[in-house]
Wavefront OBJ file of the C-alpha trace (Angstrom):
o trace
v 0.000 0.000 0.000
v 1.393 3.345 -1.074
v 1.855 6.041 1.484
v 0.240 9.513 1.196
v 2.848 12.182 0.430
v 0.666 15.354 0.698
v -2.908 16.530 0.318
v -4.025 18.772 -2.590
v -7.273 20.387 -1.466
v -9.506 17.537 -0.282
v -7.719 14.951 -2.452
v -4.734 13.036 -0.968
v -1.724 12.468 -3.213
v 0.073 9.152 -2.708
v 3.369 7.834 -4.069
v 1.857 6.077 -7.120
v 0.000 9.162 -8.199
v 3.132 11.279 -7.825
v 5.183 8.770 -9.834
v 2.545 8.686 -12.574
v 2.458 12.466 -12.727
v 6.278 12.603 -12.937
v 6.280 10.031 -15.706
v 3.666 12.033 -17.639
v 5.725 15.207 -17.214
v 8.870 13.441 -18.421
v 6.935 12.065 -21.427
v 5.706 15.574 -22.280
v 9.264 16.871 -22.063
v 10.484 14.109 -24.346
v 7.716 14.849 -26.859
v 8.607 18.560 -26.763
v 12.311 17.735 -27.311
v 11.410 15.412 -30.213
v 9.196 18.086 -31.781
v 11.960 20.699 -31.386
v 14.535 18.350 -32.922
v 12.156 17.594 -35.814
v 11.640 21.313 -36.468
v 15.403 21.952 -36.310
v 16.006 19.111 -38.756
v 13.310 20.463 -41.101
v 14.805 23.970 -40.910
v 18.267 22.517 -41.539
v 16.980 20.575 -44.571
v 15.220 23.703 -45.856
v 18.421 25.747 -45.452
v 20.449 23.034 -47.218
v 17.901 22.921 -50.043
v 18.012 26.709 -50.404
v 21.820 26.627 -50.406
v 21.744 23.918 -53.099
v 19.312 25.972 -55.174
v 21.534 29.035 -54.842
v 24.577 26.968 -55.808
v 22.771 25.622 -58.894
v 21.706 29.153 -59.887
v 25.281 30.378 -59.371
v 26.645 27.537 -61.495
v 24.095 28.320 -64.229
v 25.079 31.976 -64.186
v 28.792 31.103 -64.292
v 28.107 28.806 -67.253
v 26.247 31.592 -69.027
v 29.116 33.980 -68.330
v 31.622 31.491 -69.675
v 29.486 31.008 -72.764
v 29.224 34.734 -73.313
v 32.983 35.081 -72.745
v 33.724 32.419 -75.340
v 31.405 34.107 -77.816
v 33.061 37.449 -77.169
v 36.490 35.869 -77.635
v 35.453 34.450 -81.002
v 34.019 37.765 -82.096
v 37.172 39.592 -81.017
v 39.286 37.204 -83.002
v 37.068 37.682 -86.038
v 37.245 41.450 -85.662
v 41.042 41.284 -85.310
v 41.254 39.319 -88.552
v 38.966 41.801 -90.309
v 40.974 44.719 -88.969
v 44.226 43.094 -90.064
v 42.923 42.517 -93.588
v 41.663 46.050 -93.957
v 44.542 47.859 -92.273
v 46.367 48.330 -95.570
v 43.298 49.756 -97.283
v 42.753 52.019 -94.328
v 46.315 53.329 -94.423
v 46.061 54.076 -98.140
v 42.702 55.848 -97.619
v 44.200 57.807 -94.738
v 47.197 58.843 -96.834
v 44.935 59.846 -99.723
v 42.668 61.962 -97.559
v 45.232 63.353 -95.153
v 45.670 66.575 -97.103
v 41.931 67.093 -97.438
v 41.322 66.340 -93.808
v 43.927 68.841 -92.639
v 41.750 71.760 -93.649
v 38.634 70.133 -92.281
v 40.479 69.307 -89.071
v 41.433 72.952 -88.667
v 37.813 73.999 -89.152
v 36.652 71.312 -86.774
v 39.162 72.422 -84.161
v 38.005 76.028 -84.540
v 34.373 74.925 -84.190
v 35.289 72.752 -81.202
v 37.131 75.651 -79.620
v 34.128 77.899 -80.140
v 31.792 75.326 -78.644
v 34.203 74.829 -75.745
v 34.213 78.552 -75.064
v 30.422 78.608 -75.271
v 30.222 75.654 -72.902
v 32.582 77.326 -70.465
v 30.565 80.512 -70.670
v 27.342 78.611 -69.972
v 29.132 76.791 -67.170
v 30.201 80.102 -65.616
v 26.618 81.338 -65.917
v 25.328 78.203 -64.220
v 27.946 78.566 -61.502
v 26.846 82.168 -61.009
v 23.233 80.992 -60.712
v 24.324 78.340 -58.214
v 26.220 80.978 -56.223
v 23.134 83.193 -56.147
v 20.996 80.235 -55.079
v 23.511 79.427 -52.346
v 23.427 83.019 -51.125
v 19.623 82.908 -51.219
v 19.640 79.701 -49.171
v 22.026 81.290 -46.695
v 19.739 84.330 -46.450
v 16.727 82.068 -45.936
v 18.603 80.175 -43.236
v 19.335 83.469 -41.517
v 15.690 84.490 -41.836
v 14.547 81.151 -40.401
v 16.946 81.639 -37.509
v 15.622 85.159 -37.002
v 12.055 83.825 -37.094
v 12.958 81.172 -34.546
v 14.478 83.811 -32.299
v 11.327 85.909 -32.721
v 9.093 82.994 -31.783
v 11.277 82.115 -28.799
v 11.000 85.602 -27.289
v 7.613 86.446 -25.812
v 7.698 90.168 -26.587
v 8.940 89.753 -30.159
v 6.456 86.912 -30.724
v 3.649 89.174 -29.518
v 4.854 91.870 -31.913
v 4.879 89.253 -34.700
v 1.249 88.233 -34.018
v 0.282 91.901 -33.661
v 1.909 92.652 -37.020
v 0.055 89.858 -38.815
v -3.258 90.952 -37.308
v -2.642 94.606 -38.206
v -1.730 93.677 -41.786
v -4.991 91.717 -42.218
v -7.095 94.534 -40.750
v -5.351 97.308 -42.711
v -5.727 95.438 -45.993
v -9.494 94.959 -45.596
v -10.825 98.055 -43.785
v -10.524 101.813 -44.365
v -8.338 103.829 -42.027
v -11.208 105.206 -39.941
v -12.855 101.834 -39.284
v -10.317 100.508 -36.749
v -7.934 101.588 -33.988
v -4.818 99.849 -32.621
v -3.856 99.949 -28.928
v -6.850 102.125 -28.021
v -7.526 102.772 -24.320
v -10.855 101.691 -22.791
v -12.578 103.107 -19.725
v -10.995 100.321 -17.634
v -7.509 101.501 -18.753
v -7.162 98.267 -20.745
v -5.548 98.555 -24.159
v -6.761 95.888 -26.617
v -4.670 95.139 -29.681
v -7.399 96.265 -32.078
v -10.846 97.871 -31.962
v -13.012 97.510 -35.076
v -15.683 100.203 -35.406
v -19.226 98.924 -36.004
v -21.953 100.878 -37.891
v -25.096 102.581 -36.525
v -23.396 103.616 -33.278
v -22.858 100.021 -32.133
v -19.947 99.319 -29.715
v -16.615 98.344 -31.323
v -15.355 94.772 -31.667
v -12.206 93.767 -29.703
v -9.432 91.661 -31.299
v -6.674 90.256 -29.058
v -3.412 88.983 -30.601
v -1.505 87.831 -27.459
v -1.561 84.041 -27.863
v 0.409 82.004 -25.237
v 2.810 79.759 -27.130
v 5.240 78.448 -24.483
v 3.158 75.447 -23.430
v 2.444 74.591 -27.066
v 6.188 74.525 -27.740
v 6.572 72.172 -24.777
v 3.941 69.863 -26.317
v 5.806 69.857 -29.627
v 9.118 69.197 -27.883
v 7.774 66.283 -25.792
v 8.768 62.861 -27.171
v 6.805 60.555 -24.882
v 3.179 60.538 -23.688
v 4.395 60.957 -20.101
v 6.188 64.182 -21.065
v 3.194 65.447 -23.035
v 0.732 65.167 -20.148
v 2.134 68.045 -18.030
v 2.705 70.125 -21.176
v -0.918 69.649 -22.289
v -2.139 70.506 -18.795
v -0.007 73.674 -18.785
v -1.349 74.581 -22.258
v -4.943 74.196 -21.017
v -4.237 76.385 -17.987
v -2.562 79.105 -20.082
v -5.352 79.219 -22.679
v -8.079 79.214 -19.996
v -6.372 82.049 -18.123
v -5.962 84.045 -21.341
v -9.643 83.569 -22.198
v -10.672 84.788 -18.735
v -8.357 87.820 -19.074
v -9.974 88.733 -22.412
v -13.457 88.429 -20.919
v -12.681 90.462 -17.792
v -10.575 93.189 -19.433
v -12.191 93.753 -22.838
v -15.886 92.735 -22.636
v -17.324 95.950 -21.128
v -21.139 96.282 -21.398
v -22.137 99.303 -23.473
v -18.555 100.119 -24.459
v -17.513 97.048 -26.462
v -19.312 94.205 -28.167
v -20.339 91.249 -26.031
v -18.092 89.044 -28.206
v -14.320 89.314 -28.689
v -11.798 87.686 -31.042
v -8.682 85.832 -29.867
v -6.261 85.834 -32.817
v -4.045 82.738 -33.362
v -1.262 83.690 -35.825
v -0.800 80.123 -37.179
v -3.249 77.950 -39.112
v -1.595 74.728 -37.877
v -1.880 75.767 -34.209
v -5.512 76.770 -34.804
v -6.300 73.370 -36.380
v -4.534 71.427 -33.618
v -6.311 73.507 -30.977
v -9.721 72.573 -32.417
v -8.709 68.945 -32.935
v -6.867 68.174 -29.681
v -8.481 70.645 -27.239
v -12.219 70.918 -28.041
v -12.962 71.663 -24.367
v -11.030 74.950 -24.634
v -12.980 75.902 -27.761
v -16.286 75.185 -25.999
v -15.172 77.197 -22.966
v -14.288 80.112 -25.249
v -17.748 79.941 -26.847
v -19.415 79.931 -23.433
v -17.654 83.138 -22.376
v -18.267 84.674 -25.857
v -14.657 84.663 -27.048
v -14.167 83.464 -30.633
v -10.809 81.882 -31.522
v -9.849 82.917 -35.075
v -6.974 82.028 -37.391
v -5.583 84.420 -40.041
v -8.020 83.117 -42.671
v -11.031 83.303 -40.321
v -10.034 86.803 -39.222
v -9.805 87.891 -42.862
v -13.258 86.377 -43.505
v -14.720 88.119 -40.447
v -13.159 91.417 -41.534
v -14.781 90.998 -44.947
v -18.157 90.490 -43.260
v -17.618 93.648 -41.201
v -16.619 95.469 -44.375
v -19.864 94.354 -46.040
v -21.857 95.555 -43.029
v -20.083 98.936 -43.131
v -20.705 99.208 -46.874
v -24.428 98.441 -46.383
v -24.668 101.039 -43.642
v -22.954 103.621 -45.832
v -25.320 102.790 -48.697
v -28.333 103.221 -46.403
v -26.964 106.600 -45.336
v -26.606 107.661 -48.973
v -29.972 106.208 -50.071
v -31.607 109.642 -50.559
v -28.820 110.710 -52.893
v -29.239 107.495 -54.857
v -33.004 108.103 -55.100
v -32.439 111.672 -56.378
v -30.021 110.428 -59.006
v -32.495 107.731 -60.056
v -35.219 110.389 -60.443
v -32.917 112.471 -62.668
v -32.120 109.333 -64.641
v -35.873 108.658 -65.178
v -36.347 112.244 -66.429
v -33.457 111.840 -68.861
v -34.896 108.569 -70.142
v -38.346 110.169 -70.638
v -36.824 113.086 -72.570
v -34.830 110.639 -74.691
v -38.014 108.654 -75.462
v -39.802 111.819 -76.711
v -36.897 112.764 -78.932
v -36.716 109.257 -80.381
v -40.428 109.381 -81.188
v -39.951 112.727 -83.004
v -37.050 111.259 -84.943
v -39.254 108.287 -85.883
v -41.961 110.637 -87.262
v -39.287 112.509 -89.254
v -38.131 109.261 -90.790
v -41.747 108.333 -91.707
v -42.339 111.689 -93.446
v -39.029 111.342 -95.324
v -40.104 107.864 -96.523
v -43.373 109.299 -97.854
v -41.495 112.078 -99.715
v -39.162 109.513 -101.276
v -42.165 107.471 -102.468
v -43.624 110.580 -104.195
v -40.240 111.337 -105.817
v -40.136 107.786 -107.164
v -43.639 108.257 -108.650
v -42.482 111.443 -110.449
v -39.340 109.768 -111.822
v -41.493 106.887 -113.075
v -43.735 109.350 -114.901
v -40.738 111.116 -116.441
v -39.358 107.788 -117.687
v -42.696 106.824 -119.261
v -43.007 110.185 -121.012
v -39.479 109.923 -122.425
v -40.296 106.445 -123.708
v -43.465 107.780 -125.368
v -41.531 110.626 -127.018
v -38.987 108.171 -128.377
v -41.741 106.073 -129.948
v -43.372 109.039 -131.882
v -43.350 108.797 -135.748
v -41.780 112.083 -136.994
v -41.847 111.267 -140.762
v -43.274 114.104 -143.094
v -46.950 113.609 -144.109
v -47.845 112.711 -147.781
v -49.987 114.957 -150.054
v -52.734 112.425 -150.727
v -53.561 111.382 -147.225
v -53.297 113.230 -143.960
v -50.906 111.813 -141.389
v -52.633 109.500 -138.976
v -51.245 109.296 -135.483
v -49.890 105.993 -134.493
v -51.444 103.860 -131.865
v -48.616 104.638 -129.492
v -48.996 108.390 -129.937
v -52.742 108.110 -129.467
v -52.295 106.103 -126.279
v -49.756 108.588 -125.056
v -52.021 111.537 -125.827
v -54.899 109.823 -124.075
v -52.793 109.006 -121.012
v -51.132 112.388 -120.784
v -54.063 114.411 -119.378
v -54.511 111.995 -116.469
v -50.775 111.874 -115.741
v -50.531 115.651 -115.914
v -53.451 115.961 -113.550
v -51.798 113.607 -111.039
v -48.469 115.434 -111.376
v -50.224 118.740 -110.809
v -51.866 117.350 -107.724
v -48.489 116.155 -106.392
v -46.857 119.511 -107.163
v -49.725 121.364 -105.502
v -49.455 119.211 -102.400
v -45.636 119.631 -102.180
v -43.476 118.042 -99.527
v -44.854 118.178 -96.030
v -42.894 120.445 -93.734
v -40.683 118.507 -91.258
v -41.416 119.300 -87.625
v -38.569 120.998 -85.853
v -37.329 119.944 -82.440
v -37.601 122.513 -79.742
l 1 2 3 4 5 6 7 8 9 10 11 12 13 14 15 16 17 18 19 20 21 22 23 24 25 26 27 28 29 30 31 32 33 34 35 36 37 38 39 40 41 42 43 44 45 46 47 48 49 50 51 52 53 54 55 56 57 58 59 60 61 62 63 64 65 66 67 68 69 70 71 72 73 74 75 76 77 78 79 80 81 82 83 84 85 86 87 88 89 90 91 92 93 94 95 96 97 98 99 100 101 102 103 104 105 106 107 108 109 110 111 112 113 114 115 116 117 118 119 120 121 122 123 124 125 126 127 128 129 130 131 132 133 134 135 136 137 138 139 140 141 142 143 144 145 146 147 148 149 150 151 152 153 154 155 156 157 158 159 160 161 162 163 164 165 166 167 168 169 170 171 172 173 174 175 176 177 178 179 180 181 182 183 184 185 186 187 188 189 190 191 192 193 194 195 196 197 198 199 200 201 202 203 204 205 206 207 208 209 210 211 212 213 214 215 216 217 218 219 220 221 222 223 224 225 226 227 228 229 230 231 232 233 234 235 236 237 238 239 240 241 242 243 244 245 246 247 248 249 250 251 252 253 254 255 256 257 258 259 260 261 262 263 264 265 266 267 268 269 270 271 272 273 274 275 276 277 278 279 280 281 282 283 284 285 286 287 288 289 290 291 292 293 294 295 296 297 298 299 300 301 302 303 304 305 306 307 308 309 310 311 312 313 314 315 316 317 318 319 320 321 322 323 324 325 326 327 328 329 330 331 332 333 334 335 336 337 338 339 340 341 342 343 344 345 346 347 348 349 350 351 352 353 354 355 356 357 358 359 360 361 362 363 364 365 366 367 368 369 370 371 372 373 374 375 376 377 378 379 380 381 382 383 384 385 386 387 388 389 390 391 392 393 394 395 396 397 398 399 400 401 402 403 404 405 406 407 408 409 410 411 412 413 414 415 416
């Protein structure tokens, strides 16, 4: 009977059970070793097969190279034989054409010299362009360094943001529609005050954006280093928003909404993407965060509002000018109608002139058809049928012509 070694839970473990468990563990280890050895053998066979394949490919390539080399050797030998057979002919041809080629060689050398000089000149020009580009790059490097020094200093960075904001405002608004560094009743001096129409309070624009914490976020390499930088950035932005609200939003003196100008589009986009809570807080305290493009768009809207207000102020002048324009159009319509009647009367006169010329043509034709031969003694001259018809038609034509002459052309009305 086996003795109990220990108790696992409520189940006793005796010597036979322990031996069986040890044997099973040893069997598992052996199976694992066999499996590992089988995998190593398979990997070794795969590596040997790959090495054999590579060796066969290398041998095939070497054979191809040897074949190509033998072909090249045969071709070289053939070419050497051909060159040897034709060397005499070539020497005779060279001797025959040596005199002729001397002159051509001189011309070719002159042309080559000219082209060489041109190439050198172009090369010097390119080198000059490269030197200018290098100087430009050096200047740009200096400007980038100056910009970095500007952005690293708080006062110069504030002047940089102030300059960008002033440039946008000055480009879009007239000189009397804004004021920089104006003093409010609370002795606060906002960066810009934009005048609103109809006596409304001015709009405040602030350009002092805190950038130190944002630079810390950009400089952080790990998430652990970014956490305190992001927290500092949130605190700085929140404090700046509160300062704008308390210093610049004065009831009755300024608008109940102010602009916080961010001088970089990338910072503006990252602020809206990574810190939406700050944007919502700014909206709640009626501070609008604007980038350069949004500020330019807002300034254009203000410019449209100012233009509409100015147009409403000048509406009575516009109405007076429209009334004068209507009077001028009415006078022009009357004169055009008179000119139309003149043209109608002239058309009637031309029709009557055409009738008279038609009559004159018919009478000339009748005169040409008269028989002017002398009459015979036996019989009196009898008028021809054409003369009779003409004599019969003449009284009526004369009557109509008399009527037209009596009527005369109608007098043309004169314009007062």
